[in-house]
C-alpha atoms as an extended CHARMM CRD file, in Angstrom:
* protein
*
       269  EXT
         1         1  MET       CA              0.0790000000       -0.0180000000        0.0170000000  PROA      1               0.0000000000
         2         2  LYS       CA              2.7360000000        2.2840000000        0.9600000000  PROA      2               0.0000000000
         3         3  LYS       CA              4.4050000000        1.6790000000       -2.7030000000  PROA      3               0.0000000000
         4         4  LEU       CA              1.1120000000        2.2260000000       -4.3840000000  PROA      4               0.0000000000
         5         5  SER       CA              0.7020000000        5.3430000000       -2.5640000000  PROA      5               0.0000000000
         6         6  ALA       CA              3.8930000000        6.6070000000       -3.1990000000  PROA      6               0.0000000000
         7         7  ARG       CA              3.4310000000        5.9870000000       -6.9740000000  PROA      7               0.0000000000
         8         8  ARG       CA              0.2140000000        8.1770000000       -6.7450000000  PROA      8               0.0000000000
         9         9  ARG       CA              2.0250000000       11.1620000000       -5.3670000000  PROA      9               0.0000000000
        10        10  HSD       CA              4.5620000000       10.9610000000       -7.9530000000  PROA      10              0.0000000000
        11        11  PRO       CA              5.4730000000       14.6850000000       -9.0660000000  PROA      11              0.0000000000
        12        12  LEU       CA              4.6310000000       13.9170000000      -12.7880000000  PROA      12              0.0000000000
        13        13  ALA       CA              1.0670000000       12.5090000000      -11.9820000000  PROA      13              0.0000000000
        14        14  ALA       CA             -0.4160000000       16.0120000000      -12.2470000000  PROA      14              0.0000000000
        15        15  VAL       CA              1.1850000000       16.7620000000      -15.3840000000  PROA      15              0.0000000000
        16        16  VAL       CA             -0.1310000000       13.4050000000      -16.7670000000  PROA      16              0.0000000000
        17        17  VAL       CA             -3.6460000000       14.2570000000      -15.7560000000  PROA      17              0.0000000000
        18        18  LEU       CA             -3.4860000000       17.9470000000      -16.9880000000  PROA      18              0.0000000000
        19        19  LEU       CA             -2.4260000000       16.2440000000      -20.6860000000  PROA      19              0.0000000000
        20        20  LEU       CA             -4.9350000000       13.7870000000      -20.5390000000  PROA      20              0.0000000000
        21        21  ALA       CA             -7.8150000000       16.5150000000      -19.8770000000  PROA      21              0.0000000000
        22        22  LEU       CA             -6.1790000000       18.7690000000      -22.4660000000  PROA      22              0.0000000000
        23        23  ALA       CA             -6.3830000000       15.9670000000      -25.0870000000  PROA      23              0.0000000000
        24        24  ALA       CA             -9.9060000000       15.2230000000      -24.3590000000  PROA      24              0.0000000000
        25        25  THR       CA            -10.9590000000       18.7760000000      -24.3620000000  PROA      25              0.0000000000
        26        26  GLY       CA             -9.5240000000       19.0680000000      -27.8750000000  PROA      26              0.0000000000
        27        27  GLY       CA            -11.0860000000       15.7980000000      -29.2380000000  PROA      27              0.0000000000
        28        28  LEU       CA            -14.5790000000       17.0650000000      -28.1290000000  PROA      28              0.0000000000
        29        29  TYR       CA            -14.0340000000       20.5650000000      -29.7110000000  PROA      29              0.0000000000
        30        30  ALA       CA            -12.9110000000       19.0700000000      -32.7320000000  PROA      30              0.0000000000
        31        31  ALA       CA            -15.8490000000       16.7720000000      -32.9420000000  PROA      31              0.0000000000
        32        32  PHE       CA            -18.3630000000       19.4780000000      -32.2060000000  PROA      32              0.0000000000
        33        33  ALA       CA            -17.0120000000       22.8420000000      -33.7200000000  PROA      33              0.0000000000
        34        34  PRO       CA            -17.3660000000       22.0350000000      -37.2590000000  PROA      34              0.0000000000
        35        35  ALA       CA            -21.0760000000       21.2310000000      -36.7720000000  PROA      35              0.0000000000
        36        36  ASP       CA            -21.5600000000       24.3420000000      -34.8800000000  PROA      36              0.0000000000
        37        37  LYS       CA            -19.7730000000       26.6070000000      -37.5200000000  PROA      37              0.0000000000
        38        38  ALA       CA            -21.7550000000       24.9620000000      -40.2950000000  PROA      38              0.0000000000
        39        39  GLN       CA            -24.9900000000       25.6070000000      -38.4480000000  PROA      39              0.0000000000
        40        40  ALA       CA            -24.0900000000       29.1550000000      -37.6930000000  PROA      40              0.0000000000
        41        41  GLU       CA            -23.3400000000       29.7610000000      -41.4720000000  PROA      41              0.0000000000
        42        42  GLU       CA            -26.5000000000       28.1380000000      -42.3950000000  PROA      42              0.0000000000
        43        43  THR       CA            -28.4770000000       30.0340000000      -39.9090000000  PROA      43              0.0000000000
        44        44  ALA       CA            -26.6960000000       33.4820000000      -40.9990000000  PROA      44              0.0000000000
        45        45  GLN       CA            -27.6220000000       32.5990000000      -44.8270000000  PROA      45              0.0000000000
        46        46  SER       CA            -31.4240000000       31.8780000000      -43.8440000000  PROA      46              0.0000000000
        47        47  LEU       CA            -31.4530000000       35.1570000000      -42.1660000000  PROA      47              0.0000000000
        48        48  ALA       CA            -30.0490000000       37.0150000000      -45.2290000000  PROA      48              0.0000000000
        49        49  ILE       CA            -32.5090000000       35.1310000000      -47.5160000000  PROA      49              0.0000000000
        50        50  ASP       CA            -35.5810000000       36.3050000000      -45.1170000000  PROA      50              0.0000000000
        51        51  GLU       CA            -34.3560000000       39.8640000000      -45.1080000000  PROA      51              0.0000000000
        52        52  GLY       CA            -33.5540000000       39.9690000000      -48.9810000000  PROA      52              0.0000000000
        53        53  LYS       CA            -37.1890000000       38.5810000000      -49.6380000000  PROA      53              0.0000000000
        54        54  LYS       CA            -38.5240000000       41.5000000000      -47.6210000000  PROA      54              0.0000000000
        55        55  LEU       CA            -36.4480000000       44.0200000000      -49.6450000000  PROA      55              0.0000000000
        56        56  TYR       CA            -37.5940000000       42.1860000000      -52.9550000000  PROA      56              0.0000000000
        57        57  SER       CA            -41.2720000000       42.4230000000      -51.8980000000  PROA      57              0.0000000000
        58        58  VAL       CA            -40.8910000000       46.1530000000      -51.3940000000  PROA      58              0.0000000000
        59        59  GLY       CA            -38.6550000000       47.0970000000      -54.2890000000  PROA      59              0.0000000000
        60        60  CYS       CA            -38.8110000000       44.5020000000      -57.0050000000  PROA      60              0.0000000000
        61        61  SER       CA            -41.9470000000       42.3520000000      -56.8050000000  PROA      61              0.0000000000
        62        62  SER       CA            -44.1340000000       44.9410000000      -58.7190000000  PROA      62              0.0000000000
        63        63  CYS       CA            -42.3450000000       44.1960000000      -62.0290000000  PROA      63              0.0000000000
        64        64  HSD       CA            -40.7280000000       40.8570000000      -61.3840000000  PROA      64              0.0000000000
        65        65  GLY       CA            -43.5530000000       38.9600000000      -59.5160000000  PROA      65              0.0000000000
        66        66  THR       CA            -43.8770000000       38.1910000000      -55.9370000000  PROA      66              0.0000000000
        67        67  GLY       CA            -41.7620000000       35.1050000000      -56.4550000000  PROA      67              0.0000000000
        68        68  GLY       CA            -39.3900000000       36.2380000000      -59.0360000000  PROA      68              0.0000000000
        69        69  GLN       CA            -41.4200000000       34.5490000000      -61.8090000000  PROA      69              0.0000000000
        70        70  GLY       CA            -41.6580000000       37.5420000000      -63.9170000000  PROA      70              0.0000000000
        71        71  GLY       CA            -44.1000000000       39.4500000000      -65.7640000000  PROA      71              0.0000000000
        72        72  SER       CA            -45.0850000000       42.0630000000      -68.2160000000  PROA      72              0.0000000000
        73        73  ASP       CA            -42.9680000000       44.5480000000      -66.8660000000  PROA      73              0.0000000000
        74        74  GLY       CA            -40.0240000000       42.5190000000      -65.8760000000  PROA      74              0.0000000000
        75        75  PRO       CA            -38.2040000000       39.0860000000      -66.7080000000  PROA      75              0.0000000000
        76        76  SER       CA            -38.2070000000       36.2530000000      -64.4990000000  PROA      76              0.0000000000
        77        77  LEU       CA            -35.3160000000       36.0950000000      -61.8460000000  PROA      77              0.0000000000
        78        78  VAL       CA            -35.3130000000       32.5120000000      -61.3600000000  PROA      78              0.0000000000
        79        79  GLY       CA            -31.8580000000       31.0880000000      -61.9780000000  PROA      79              0.0000000000
        80        80  VAL       CA            -30.1340000000       34.6040000000      -62.8620000000  PROA      80              0.0000000000
        81        81  GLY       CA            -27.9010000000       34.2440000000      -59.8880000000  PROA      81              0.0000000000
        82        82  SER       CA            -26.5150000000       36.4060000000      -57.3110000000  PROA      82              0.0000000000
        83        83  ALA       CA            -23.7570000000       37.9240000000      -59.7860000000  PROA      83              0.0000000000
        84        84  ALA       CA            -26.7300000000       39.4630000000      -61.9450000000  PROA      84              0.0000000000
        85        85  VAL       CA            -28.3990000000       40.9750000000      -58.8450000000  PROA      85              0.0000000000
        86        86  ASP       CA            -25.0760000000       42.4000000000      -57.6570000000  PROA      86              0.0000000000
        87        87  PHE       CA            -24.0730000000       43.9280000000      -60.9980000000  PROA      87              0.0000000000
        88        88  GLN       CA            -27.7570000000       45.5220000000      -61.6710000000  PROA      88              0.0000000000
        89        89  VAL       CA            -28.3760000000       46.7360000000      -58.2040000000  PROA      89              0.0000000000
        90        90  SER       CA            -24.9610000000       47.9760000000      -57.4450000000  PROA      90              0.0000000000
        91        91  THR       CA            -24.7880000000       49.8700000000      -60.7220000000  PROA      91              0.0000000000
        92        92  GLY       CA            -27.9000000000       51.5930000000      -59.8910000000  PROA      92              0.0000000000
        93        93  ARG       CA            -29.7480000000       50.0910000000      -62.8150000000  PROA      93              0.0000000000
        94        94  MET       CA            -32.2540000000       48.3110000000      -60.7220000000  PROA      94              0.0000000000
        95        95  PRO       CA            -34.9070000000       49.2350000000      -59.5030000000  PROA      95              0.0000000000
        96        96  ALA       CA            -35.3200000000       50.8420000000      -62.9070000000  PROA      96              0.0000000000
        97        97  GLN       CA            -36.9080000000       54.2300000000      -62.8070000000  PROA      97              0.0000000000
        98        98  GLN       CA            -39.0300000000       53.7450000000      -65.9030000000  PROA      98              0.0000000000
        99        99  PRO       CA            -39.1540000000       51.2740000000      -68.8420000000  PROA      99              0.0000000000
       100       100  GLY       CA            -37.2460000000       51.8790000000      -71.8720000000  PROA      100             0.0000000000
       101       101  ALA       CA            -34.9580000000       50.7820000000      -74.6160000000  PROA      101             0.0000000000
       102       102  GLN       CA            -32.0580000000       50.2140000000      -72.0600000000  PROA      102             0.0000000000
       103       103  VAL       CA            -31.8960000000       51.0820000000      -68.3340000000  PROA      103             0.0000000000
       104       104  PRO       CA            -28.9190000000       53.5190000000      -67.7150000000  PROA      104             0.0000000000
       105       105  LYS       CA            -26.5080000000       53.3920000000      -64.7130000000  PROA      105             0.0000000000
       106       106  LYS       CA            -27.0670000000       55.5500000000      -61.9770000000  PROA      106             0.0000000000
       107       107  LYS       CA            -26.5650000000       56.0620000000      -58.1910000000  PROA      107             0.0000000000
       108       108  ALA       CA            -27.3760000000       52.7840000000      -56.1900000000  PROA      108             0.0000000000
       109       109  ILE       CA            -30.1900000000       53.1420000000      -53.6790000000  PROA      109             0.0000000000
       110       110  TYR       CA            -29.4840000000       49.8800000000      -51.5680000000  PROA      110             0.0000000000
       111       111  SER       CA            -26.3100000000       49.4810000000      -49.4230000000  PROA      111             0.0000000000
       112       112  GLN       CA            -23.9280000000       46.5600000000      -49.9620000000  PROA      112             0.0000000000
       113       113  ALA       CA            -25.1230000000       44.8580000000      -47.0090000000  PROA      113             0.0000000000
       114       114  GLU       CA            -28.8390000000       45.0500000000      -48.6890000000  PROA      114             0.0000000000
       115       115  ILE       CA            -27.7180000000       43.9060000000      -52.0680000000  PROA      115             0.0000000000
       116       116  ASP       CA            -26.0300000000       41.1370000000      -50.4690000000  PROA      116             0.0000000000
       117       117  GLN       CA            -29.2940000000       40.0480000000      -48.8020000000  PROA      117             0.0000000000
       118       118  LEU       CA            -31.1340000000       40.6510000000      -52.2860000000  PROA      118             0.0000000000
       119       119  SER       CA            -28.4000000000       38.6710000000      -53.9490000000  PROA      119             0.0000000000
       120       120  ALA       CA            -28.7700000000       35.7880000000      -51.4740000000  PROA      120             0.0000000000
       121       121  TYR       CA            -32.6970000000       35.6720000000      -51.7240000000  PROA      121             0.0000000000
       122       122  ILE       CA            -32.5710000000       35.6300000000      -55.7240000000  PROA      122             0.0000000000
       123       123  ALA       CA            -30.1060000000       33.0320000000      -55.6880000000  PROA      123             0.0000000000
       124       124  SER       CA            -32.2100000000       30.7200000000      -53.3260000000  PROA      124             0.0000000000
       125       125  LEU       CA            -34.8670000000       30.6510000000      -56.2730000000  PROA      125             0.0000000000
       126       126  GLY       CA            -32.5460000000       28.9110000000      -58.6090000000  PROA      126             0.0000000000
       127       127  ALA       CA            -28.7740000000       28.2350000000      -59.2730000000  PROA      127             0.0000000000
       128       128  GLY       CA            -26.9790000000       30.6260000000      -61.4260000000  PROA      128             0.0000000000
       129       129  PRO       CA            -23.7420000000       32.7250000000      -61.6250000000  PROA      129             0.0000000000
       130       130  VAL       CA            -22.3990000000       33.4140000000      -58.2550000000  PROA      130             0.0000000000
       131       131  THR       CA            -20.9820000000       36.8330000000      -57.3130000000  PROA      131             0.0000000000
       132       132  PRO       CA            -17.1240000000       36.6250000000      -57.7750000000  PROA      132             0.0000000000
       133       133  THR       CA            -14.3020000000       37.0000000000      -55.3060000000  PROA      133             0.0000000000
       134       134  GLU       CA            -11.7510000000       39.5950000000      -55.4680000000  PROA      134             0.0000000000
       135       135  LYS       CA             -9.2750000000       36.7530000000      -56.4520000000  PROA      135             0.0000000000
       136       136  GLN       CA            -11.3630000000       35.9720000000      -59.5280000000  PROA      136             0.0000000000
       137       137  TYR       CA            -11.6340000000       39.5560000000      -61.0270000000  PROA      137             0.0000000000
       138       138  ASN       CA             -8.3080000000       41.0720000000      -59.6780000000  PROA      138             0.0000000000
       139       139  PRO       CA             -6.4860000000       41.8740000000      -62.7110000000  PROA      139             0.0000000000
       140       140  GLU       CA             -2.8610000000       41.7690000000      -61.2290000000  PROA      140             0.0000000000
       141       141  GLY       CA             -0.4730000000       39.7220000000      -63.2460000000  PROA      141             0.0000000000
       142       142  ALA       CA             -2.8180000000       39.5220000000      -66.2810000000  PROA      142             0.0000000000
       143       143  ASP       CA             -1.6560000000       39.2490000000      -69.8440000000  PROA      143             0.0000000000
       144       144  ILE       CA             -2.6080000000       42.6900000000      -71.3440000000  PROA      144             0.0000000000
       145       145  GLY       CA             -1.5660000000       41.7820000000      -75.0650000000  PROA      145             0.0000000000
       146       146  LYS       CA             -3.9650000000       38.6220000000      -74.6630000000  PROA      146             0.0000000000
       147       147  GLY       CA             -6.5740000000       40.6700000000      -73.0800000000  PROA      147             0.0000000000
       148       148  GLY       CA             -6.4920000000       43.0700000000      -76.0620000000  PROA      148             0.0000000000
       149       149  GLU       CA             -6.8640000000       40.3280000000      -78.5140000000  PROA      149             0.0000000000
       150       150  LEU       CA             -9.6870000000       38.8390000000      -76.6460000000  PROA      150             0.0000000000
       151       151  PHE       CA            -11.3530000000       42.2740000000      -76.1670000000  PROA      151             0.0000000000
       152       152  ARG       CA            -10.9700000000       43.1980000000      -79.9800000000  PROA      152             0.0000000000
       153       153  ASN       CA            -12.5260000000       39.7360000000      -80.9650000000  PROA      153             0.0000000000
       154       154  ASN       CA            -15.2920000000       39.6300000000      -78.6490000000  PROA      154             0.0000000000
       155       155  CYS       CA            -16.2220000000       43.1340000000      -77.3480000000  PROA      155             0.0000000000
       156       156  ALA       CA            -15.0370000000       45.9010000000      -79.5130000000  PROA      156             0.0000000000
       157       157  GLN       CA            -17.7560000000       45.4120000000      -82.2990000000  PROA      157             0.0000000000
       158       158  CYS       CA            -19.9080000000       47.2360000000      -79.6860000000  PROA      158             0.0000000000
       159       159  HSD       CA            -17.6910000000       48.8570000000      -77.1000000000  PROA      159             0.0000000000
       160       160  ASN       CA            -15.1290000000       50.2120000000      -79.6350000000  PROA      160             0.0000000000
       161       161  PHE       CA            -11.3960000000       49.2720000000      -79.3190000000  PROA      161             0.0000000000
       162       162  THR       CA            -10.8010000000       50.8180000000      -75.9220000000  PROA      162             0.0000000000
       163       163  GLY       CA            -13.9710000000       50.3090000000      -74.1150000000  PROA      163             0.0000000000
       164       164  GLN       CA            -15.1190000000       53.9620000000      -75.1300000000  PROA      164             0.0000000000
       165       165  GLY       CA            -18.7450000000       52.4750000000      -75.8160000000  PROA      165             0.0000000000
       166       166  GLY       CA            -20.9290000000       53.2220000000      -78.7280000000  PROA      166             0.0000000000
       167       167  ALA       CA            -24.4260000000       53.5320000000      -80.3750000000  PROA      167             0.0000000000
       168       168  LEU       CA            -26.4830000000       50.4450000000      -81.1690000000  PROA      168             0.0000000000
       169       169  THR       CA            -29.8880000000       49.9720000000      -82.6060000000  PROA      169             0.0000000000
       170       170  HSD       CA            -33.4820000000       51.0740000000      -81.5330000000  PROA      170             0.0000000000
       171       171  GLY       CA            -32.0010000000       53.5540000000      -78.9120000000  PROA      171             0.0000000000
       172       172  LYS       CA            -29.6990000000       50.8930000000      -77.2030000000  PROA      172             0.0000000000
       173       173  TYR       CA            -26.1750000000       51.4610000000      -76.6050000000  PROA      173             0.0000000000
       174       174  ALA       CA            -22.9370000000       49.9160000000      -75.3120000000  PROA      174             0.0000000000
       175       175  PRO       CA            -21.7820000000       51.8740000000      -72.2690000000  PROA      175             0.0000000000
       176       176  ASN       CA            -18.3490000000       53.3200000000      -71.6760000000  PROA      176             0.0000000000
       177       177  LEU       CA            -15.9810000000       50.9670000000      -69.5670000000  PROA      177             0.0000000000
       178       178  ALA       CA            -13.6510000000       53.3210000000      -68.4260000000  PROA      178             0.0000000000
       179       179  ASP       CA            -14.6380000000       53.8750000000      -65.1990000000  PROA      179             0.0000000000
       180       180  VAL       CA            -16.3790000000       50.4120000000      -64.3790000000  PROA      180             0.0000000000
       181       181  SER       CA            -14.8670000000       48.4730000000      -61.5350000000  PROA      181             0.0000000000
       182       182  PRO       CA            -13.1710000000       45.2080000000      -62.2650000000  PROA      182             0.0000000000
       183       183  LYS       CA            -15.8220000000       43.4860000000      -60.2590000000  PROA      183             0.0000000000
       184       184  HSD       CA            -18.7190000000       44.6600000000      -62.3000000000  PROA      184             0.0000000000
       185       185  ILE       CA            -16.8650000000       44.2210000000      -65.5660000000  PROA      185             0.0000000000
       186       186  TYR       CA            -16.5230000000       40.5680000000      -64.5810000000  PROA      186             0.0000000000
       187       187  GLU       CA            -19.9660000000       40.2180000000      -63.3950000000  PROA      187             0.0000000000
       188       188  ALA       CA            -21.1540000000       41.6220000000      -66.8860000000  PROA      188             0.0000000000
       189       189  MET       CA            -19.1940000000       39.0380000000      -68.7960000000  PROA      189             0.0000000000
       190       190  GLN       CA            -20.6640000000       36.1460000000      -66.3560000000  PROA      190             0.0000000000
       191       191  THR       CA            -24.2630000000       37.2730000000      -66.7860000000  PROA      191             0.0000000000
       192       192  GLY       CA            -24.5450000000       39.1120000000      -70.1460000000  PROA      192             0.0000000000
       193       193  PRO       CA            -26.7140000000       42.1530000000      -68.9480000000  PROA      193             0.0000000000
       194       194  GLN       CA            -29.2930000000       43.7110000000      -71.1090000000  PROA      194             0.0000000000
       195       195  ASN       CA            -28.0330000000       43.5060000000      -74.8240000000  PROA      195             0.0000000000
       196       196  MET       CA            -24.6310000000       41.9610000000      -73.8920000000  PROA      196             0.0000000000
       197       197  PRO       CA            -24.2570000000       38.2390000000      -74.4640000000  PROA      197             0.0000000000
       198       198  SER       CA            -22.8830000000       36.1440000000      -71.6110000000  PROA      198             0.0000000000
       199       199  PHE       CA            -19.3540000000       34.6700000000      -71.4520000000  PROA      199             0.0000000000
       200       200  PRO       CA            -19.5850000000       31.9430000000      -68.7810000000  PROA      200             0.0000000000
       201       201  ASP       CA            -16.5310000000       30.1080000000      -67.5180000000  PROA      201             0.0000000000
       202       202  THR       CA            -16.9500000000       27.3010000000      -70.0930000000  PROA      202             0.0000000000
       203       203  THR       CA            -16.7860000000       29.9520000000      -72.8770000000  PROA      203             0.0000000000
       204       204  MET       CA            -14.3780000000       32.4240000000      -71.2630000000  PROA      204             0.0000000000
       205       205  PRO       CA            -12.0870000000       31.0170000000      -68.2270000000  PROA      205             0.0000000000
       206       206  GLU       CA            -11.4880000000       33.2310000000      -65.3770000000  PROA      206             0.0000000000
       207       207  GLN       CA             -7.9660000000       34.0170000000      -66.4570000000  PROA      207             0.0000000000
       208       208  GLN       CA             -9.0810000000       35.3660000000      -69.7330000000  PROA      208             0.0000000000
       209       209  LYS       CA            -11.6650000000       37.5510000000      -67.9840000000  PROA      209             0.0000000000
       210       210  ARG       CA             -8.8360000000       38.8430000000      -65.9400000000  PROA      210             0.0000000000
       211       211  ASP       CA             -6.8270000000       39.7000000000      -69.0510000000  PROA      211             0.0000000000
       212       212  ILE       CA             -9.6100000000       41.7290000000      -70.5590000000  PROA      212             0.0000000000
       213       213  ILE       CA             -9.8440000000       43.5440000000      -67.2230000000  PROA      213             0.0000000000
       214       214  GLY       CA             -6.2480000000       44.2840000000      -67.2660000000  PROA      214             0.0000000000
       215       215  TYR       CA             -6.4060000000       45.5090000000      -70.7660000000  PROA      215             0.0000000000
       216       216  LEU       CA             -9.0250000000       47.9030000000      -70.1380000000  PROA      216             0.0000000000
       217       217  GLN       CA             -7.4080000000       49.3280000000      -67.1540000000  PROA      217             0.0000000000
       218       218  SER       CA             -4.1340000000       49.6820000000      -68.9880000000  PROA      218             0.0000000000
       219       219  VAL       CA             -5.6030000000       51.6800000000      -72.0230000000  PROA      219             0.0000000000
       220       220  ASN       CA             -8.1190000000       53.8420000000      -69.7760000000  PROA      220             0.0000000000
       221       221  SER       CA             -5.8260000000       54.7300000000      -67.2280000000  PROA      221             0.0000000000
       222       222  GLU       CA             -4.0730000000       58.2310000000      -66.8500000000  PROA      222             0.0000000000
       223       223  LYS       CA             -0.5450000000       56.9190000000      -67.3280000000  PROA      223             0.0000000000
       224       224  ALA       CA             -1.7860000000       54.8510000000      -70.6200000000  PROA      224             0.0000000000
       225       225  ASP       CA              0.7540000000       55.0600000000      -73.4210000000  PROA      225             0.0000000000
       226       226  ASN       CA             -0.3850000000       56.4160000000      -76.8630000000  PROA      226             0.0000000000
       227       227  PRO       CA              2.2970000000       55.5980000000      -79.1440000000  PROA      227             0.0000000000
       228       228  GLY       CA              0.2770000000       57.0440000000      -82.2030000000  PROA      228             0.0000000000
       229       229  GLY       CA              0.0220000000       60.1500000000      -80.7190000000  PROA      229             0.0000000000
       230       230  LEU       CA             -3.6950000000       61.5800000000      -80.2630000000  PROA      230             0.0000000000
       231       231  THR       CA             -6.0610000000       59.1780000000      -78.8100000000  PROA      231             0.0000000000
       232       232  LEU       CA             -8.9720000000       60.8260000000      -80.7890000000  PROA      232             0.0000000000
       233       233  GLY       CA            -11.3080000000       59.1540000000      -78.2280000000  PROA      233             0.0000000000
       234       234  GLY       CA            -10.0960000000       55.7340000000      -78.6310000000  PROA      234             0.0000000000
       235       235  LEU       CA            -12.8490000000       54.7900000000      -81.1260000000  PROA      235             0.0000000000
       236       236  GLY       CA            -10.5310000000       53.1290000000      -83.4440000000  PROA      236             0.0000000000
       237       237  PRO       CA            -10.1610000000       53.3480000000      -87.3500000000  PROA      237             0.0000000000
       238       238  VAL       CA            -13.3690000000       55.2690000000      -87.8270000000  PROA      238             0.0000000000
       239       239  SER       CA            -12.0840000000       58.5370000000      -85.9890000000  PROA      239             0.0000000000
       240       240  GLU       CA             -8.6530000000       58.0190000000      -87.3540000000  PROA      240             0.0000000000
       241       241  GLY       CA             -9.9810000000       57.7540000000      -91.0240000000  PROA      241             0.0000000000
       242       242  LEU       CA            -12.2140000000       60.7590000000      -90.3540000000  PROA      242             0.0000000000
       243       243  PHE       CA             -9.2680000000       62.6360000000      -88.9100000000  PROA      243             0.0000000000
       244       244  ALA       CA             -6.9050000000       61.8230000000      -91.9310000000  PROA      244             0.0000000000
       245       245  TRP       CA             -9.8690000000       62.5770000000      -94.4550000000  PROA      245             0.0000000000
       246       246  ILE       CA            -10.5810000000       66.1100000000      -93.2520000000  PROA      246             0.0000000000
       247       247  PHE       CA             -7.2890000000       67.4170000000      -92.0370000000  PROA      247             0.0000000000
       248       248  GLY       CA             -5.0140000000       65.5090000000      -94.6590000000  PROA      248             0.0000000000
       249       249  LEU       CA             -7.3790000000       66.1680000000      -97.6020000000  PROA      249             0.0000000000
       250       250  GLY       CA             -7.9610000000       69.5070000000      -96.4740000000  PROA      250             0.0000000000
       251       251  ALA       CA             -4.3610000000       70.2220000000      -96.2490000000  PROA      251             0.0000000000
       252       252  LEU       CA             -3.7620000000       68.6890000000      -99.9080000000  PROA      252             0.0000000000
       253       253  ILE       CA             -6.3790000000       71.0710000000     -101.1990000000  PROA      253             0.0000000000
       254       254  GLY       CA             -4.8030000000       73.9160000000      -99.5870000000  PROA      254             0.0000000000
       255       255  VAL       CA             -1.3690000000       73.3340000000     -101.0850000000  PROA      255             0.0000000000
       256       256  ALA       CA             -3.1940000000       72.6650000000     -104.4380000000  PROA      256             0.0000000000
       257       257  VAL       CA             -4.6880000000       75.9200000000     -104.3990000000  PROA      257             0.0000000000
       258       258  TRP       CA             -1.4150000000       77.6610000000     -103.2940000000  PROA      258             0.0000000000
       259       259  VAL       CA              0.3500000000       76.2830000000     -106.1230000000  PROA      259             0.0000000000
       260       260  ALA       CA             -2.3570000000       77.1180000000     -108.4810000000  PROA      260             0.0000000000
       261       261  ALA       CA             -2.3400000000       80.7950000000     -107.2030000000  PROA      261             0.0000000000
       262       262  ARG       CA              1.3910000000       80.9410000000     -107.4780000000  PROA      262             0.0000000000
       263       263  THR       CA              1.4280000000       79.6710000000     -111.1420000000  PROA      263             0.0000000000
       264       264  ALA       CA             -1.2500000000       82.1060000000     -112.2490000000  PROA      264             0.0000000000
       265       265  LYS       CA              0.8290000000       84.9410000000     -110.6680000000  PROA      265             0.0000000000
       266       266  ALA       CA              4.0080000000       83.9350000000     -112.2300000000  PROA      266             0.0000000000
       267       267  ARG       CA              2.2830000000       83.7310000000     -115.5380000000  PROA      267             0.0000000000
       268       268  LYS       CA              0.7040000000       87.0350000000     -115.4590000000  PROA      268             0.0000000000
       269       269  SER       CA              4.1800000000       88.4220000000     -114.4510000000  PROA      269             0.0000000000
């Protein structure tokens, strides 16, 4: 008994008991904490959807229907995804002030938190493009040359060569992209707002979208190089040809008139 009692009073006994207690606590935390975290995230998402539904009922349902099914004044929102909502509402295009050929950009009336709630509700109606993360649309390290090639092949027909925009048919237009944020450019390529075609990742991968964003930022920044001289609005060969036609041909006519006048004067003398 004395020998057993001595073992119980061993100096390391307390340390061993403490280590066992810590191991048991860590095991219990590892077993239950992930479930608690997932439950908390699910609860937060449910709250966001509920708040988004309230905002939708007040500001959107009159055109898009009480359940997002659409109507005579607005298309269905089932399956458009959170990215479309973030783009349209963040840029102030929605809610629309009045119907027309194209809804213009204006100041947003919702805060970003409210936009996130609206996005969560619309996303719950059906799967669609998800709001991109900063990593997806950040143009750092983009291939500007490749982005320029992609932009000229897919976008310049409407937005012109440097994204300055242009007129379309029946009162529609391609907006100027000079001051559009990388996030909204990425979302526009994802969702194809209004008259624009969509470019999902299966058609245009994330890296190519970043390359296009990098190209637009490079040609529209204040430090952009213009090796050709005057930018002429960045509208491409139309403005360049018009400039050459007016000033070049005008200069030739002026020289011809001057030569003719000098020749006539020389003959008289």
